[in-house]
C-alpha positions in Angstrom: 4.8 25.4 -9.8 4.9 22.4 -7.4 7.7 20.8 -9.3 9.7 24.0 -9.3 9.2 24.4 -5.6 10.3 20.8 -4.9 13.3 21.2 -7.1 14.3 24.3 -5.3 13.7 22.6 -2.0 16.0 19.7 -2.9 18.7 22.0 -4.3 18.6 24.0 -1.0 19.2 20.8 0.9 22.2 19.6 -0.9 24.9 21.3 1.2 23.2 20.2 4.4 22.6 16.5 3.8 25.8 15.2 5.3 25.1 16.7 8.7 21.3 16.8 9.1 19.0 14.0 10.2 15.7 13.2 8.6 13.9 15.3 11.2 16.4 18.2 10.6 15.8 18.0 6.9 12.0 18.1 7.3 12.2 21.1 9.7 14.4 23.1 7.3 12.4 22.2 4.2 9.3 24.4 5.0 7.0 22.0 3.0 6.7 19.5 5.9 5.3 21.6 8.7 2.3 19.3 9.4 4.5 16.3 9.2 6.9 17.8 11.7 4.0 18.7 14.0 2.7 15.1 13.8 6.1 13.6 14.5 6.6 15.8 17.5 3.0 15.0 18.8 3.7 11.3 18.5 7.1 11.7 20.2 8.9 10.2 17.3 11.5 13.0 16.7 14.1 11.2 18.8 13.6 7.9 16.9 13.8 9.5 13.5 16.9 11.4 14.6 18.7 8.2 15.7 21.3 6.3 13.6 18.8 4.3 11.6 19.1 4.2 8.7 15.5 4.9 7.7 13.6 5.4 4.5 10.7 7.9 4.9 7.9 8.4 2.5 7.2 12.0 3.5 3.8 13.6 2.8 3.9 17.3 2.0 1.7 19.9 3.7 -0.6 19.7 0.6 -1.0 16.0 1.2 -2.1 16.5 4.8 -4.5 19.3 3.6 -6.5 16.6 1.7 -7.6 15.3 5.0 -10.6 17.2 6.4 -9.6 19.5 9.3 -11.7 17.8 12.0 -10.4 14.4 11.0 -6.8 15.6 11.0 -7.2 17.2 14.4 -8.6 14.0 15.8 -5.7 12.0 14.4 -3.2 14.4 15.9 -4.9 14.1 19.3 -4.9 10.3 19.2 -1.2 9.3 19.9 -1.7 5.6 19.3 -3.4 6.1 15.9 -1.0 8.9 14.9 2.0 6.7 15.7 0.6 3.9 13.7 0.0 6.2 10.7 3.4 7.8 10.9 5.4 4.6 11.3 3.5 3.2 8.3 5.5 5.8 6.3 8.9 4.5 7.5 10.9 1.5 6.2 13.9 0.3 8.0 17.1 0.7 6.0 18.1 3.1 3.3 16.2 2.3 0.1 17.1 4.6 -2.7 14.9 5.3 -5.8 17.0 2.8 -7.8 15.9 0.1 -5.4 12.3 1.3 -4.9 11.5 0.8 -8.6 12.5 -2.9 -8.3 10.1 -3.6 -5.4 6.5 -4.7 -5.4 6.0 -4.1 -1.7 8.0 -3.0 1.4 7.3 -3.8 5.1 7.1 -0.7 7.2 8.3 -0.1 10.8 4.6 -0.1 11.7 4.5 -3.8 10.6 2.1 -3.6 7.6 3.3 -3.5 4.0 3.2 -0.8 1.4 2.4 -1.5 -2.2 4.8 -0.1 -4.8 3.7 0.4 -8.4 5.9 1.5 -11.3 4.5 2.4 -14.6 4.7 5.1 -17.3 3.0 7.5 -14.9 5.8 7.2 -12.4 6.1 5.5 -9.0 3.2 5.1 -6.6 3.2 4.0 -3.0 -0.3 2.6 -2.3 -2.4 5.5 -3.8 0.3 8.2 -3.3 2.4 9.5 -6.1 6.1 9.9 -5.5 6.9 13.5 -6.5 10.6 13.8 -5.4 13.2 11.2 -4.5 16.5 10.6 -2.8 16.5 13.6 -0.5 19.5 12.6 1.6 20.0 12.8 5.3 22.7 11.6 7.7 20.5 8.7 8.9 18.6 7.8 5.7 16.7 9.1 2.8 13.4 10.8 2.1 11.0 10.3 -0.8 8.3 12.9 -1.1 4.7 11.8 -1.7 1.5 13.7 -2.4 -0.9 11.7 -0.2 -0.9 10.6 3.4 -0.7 6.8 3.7 -3.2 5.0 5.9 -2.4 1.5 7.2 -4.9 -1.2 6.1 -5.7 -1.9 9.8 -7.0 1.7 10.0 -9.0 1.7 6.8 -10.3 -1.9 7.1 -12.3 -1.2 10.2 -14.2 1.6 8.2 -14.7 -0.5 5.1 -18.0 -2.3 4.4 -17.4 -3.0 0.7 -14.5 -2.7 -1.7 -13.8 -3.6 -5.3 -10.3 -4.5 -6.4 -8.8 -5.4 -9.8 -7.8 -8.9 -11.0 -5.3 -9.0 -13.8 -4.4 -11.6 -16.4 -1.4 -13.9 -15.9 0.5 -15.9 -18.5 -1.2 -14.1 -21.4 -4.5 -15.8 -20.4 -6.7 -12.8 -21.3 -8.6 -13.4 -18.1 -9.2 -10.3 -15.9 -11.9 -8.7 -13.8 -12.6 -7.7 -10.2 -12.9 -9.2 -6.7 -15.6 -7.5 -4.5 -15.5 -7.9 -0.7 -18.7 -7.1 1.2 -19.2 -7.2 5.0 -21.8 -9.9 5.5 -23.0 -10.9 9.0 -19.9 -11.8 10.9 -17.9 -12.8 7.8 -17.3 -11.6 4.2 -19.0 -12.2 0.9 -16.4 -12.6 -1.8 -17.5 -12.1 -5.4 -15.2 -12.7 -8.4 -16.4 -11.3 -11.7 -14.1 -12.2 -14.6 -14.0 -11.7 -18.3 -12.2 -13.9 -20.8 -12.8 -17.2 -19.1 -13.1 -20.2 -21.5 -16.8 -21.3 -21.7 -17.5 -24.5 -19.9 -15.6 -26.0 -17.0 -14.6 -24.3 -13.8 -11.5 -22.4 -12.6 -10.4 -23.0 -9.0 -9.8 -19.9 -6.9 -8.3 -19.2 -3.5 -7.0 -16.5 -1.3 -3.2 -17.0 -0.9 -0.7 -15.3 1.3 1.9 -13.1 -0.3 1.6 -11.1 -3.5 1.1 -12.0 -7.2 4.9 -12.1 -7.9 5.5 -14.5 -5.0 2.3 -16.3 -4.1 2.3 -18.3 -0.8 0.1 -21.0 0.6 -3.7 -21.1 0.4 -5.3 -19.4 3.3 -9.0 -19.3 2.3 -10.5 -21.5 -0.4 -13.2 -19.9 -2.7 -15.8 -21.4 -4.8 -14.5 -22.1 -8.3 -15.2 -19.5 -11.1 -17.8 -20.7 -13.6 -16.2 -20.7 -17.0 -19.3 -19.6 -18.8 -20.5 -16.8 -16.6 -17.1 -15.8 -15.1 -18.6 -15.6 -11.7 -17.8 -17.0 -8.2 -19.6 -16.1 -5.0 -18.3 -17.4 -1.6 -19.3 -16.6 1.9 -16.2 -16.9 4.1 -16.0 -16.9 7.9 -13.1 -14.4 8.0 -14.3 -10.8 8.7 -13.4 -8.2 6.1 -10.8 -6.7 8.5 -8.8 -9.9 8.6 -8.7 -10.1 4.8 -7.8 -6.5 4.3 -5.2 -6.3 7.0 -3.2 -9.3 5.8 -1.0 -9.5 2.7 -3.2 -11.6 0.5 -3.9 -12.3 -3.1 -6.7 -13.9 -5.1 -5.4 -16.5 -7.5 -7.5 -18.1 -10.3 -6.2 -21.4 -11.8 -6.8 -22.8 -15.2 -8.6 -26.0 -14.1 -8.7 -28.6 -11.3 -6.4 -30.8 -13.5 -4.0 -27.9 -14.2 -4.0 -26.3 -10.7 -0.4 -25.1 -11.1 -1.3 -23.0 -14.1 -2.3 -19.5 -13.1 -4.6 -17.4 -15.3 -5.4 -14.3 -13.2 -4.3 -12.7 -9.9 -5.4 -9.7 -7.8 -3.8 -8.4 -4.6 -6.0 -7.9 -1.6 -5.3 -6.3 1.7 -2.0 -4.8 2.6 -0.8 -5.3 -1.0 -3.8 -4.0 -2.7 -3.6 -0.8 -4.8 -5.3 2.2 -3.2 -6.2 0.5 0.1 
């Protein structure tokens, strides 16, 4: 039913796309009433009606309905928070679906990055499914999503513990999880890996960037024990600082082969589902 409704929506928009802005399209579509209300409450209608171009990942009314009513009303009443959340759905420039599928992340107008995942199940932006693409407007393009996106800076402050996946690199067979726990003024970082060769140690670090383009080391971690697959490190950085940045955990083969990567997991702005 939802697919038929969205298909009908997009077909209805086809004759109008050359003249209508992103805001006009959303108003006419009938499935973005809450989004339009939020945009107007944040006084962003003028910005999203300007030349742009913009790419908007637009949550449907059903997406907003997943948020408890009291929470949604509180967000709508807090202009600063609302603006941060809405601009986190907007990417500068026109990024069509053919470009989206080639991206791992995208920086938003709000300043933090979205994670883009493409697999057999379709395309996801953070933990939202893309359910319709390439709805054209005169000043950009809309991709429809089924979940409201929350910036890491919003979710991090409310997070005391989180578990994120670590995946194998270079056919190493090493994978597992990284757990971040709020601990005193810092963070307790626990790596739990399977498939590590017995004996020896595997250096591990937080790097900037993502797993496809790792940057410099930002926080060193205790090496992973090859036999147990465990590493536990207390770091000074608060959990918010780790989750708000675009970071990754990289595990290396050995101190002697530090340039050989065996596993990686994205943490923070690049993390899945954060």
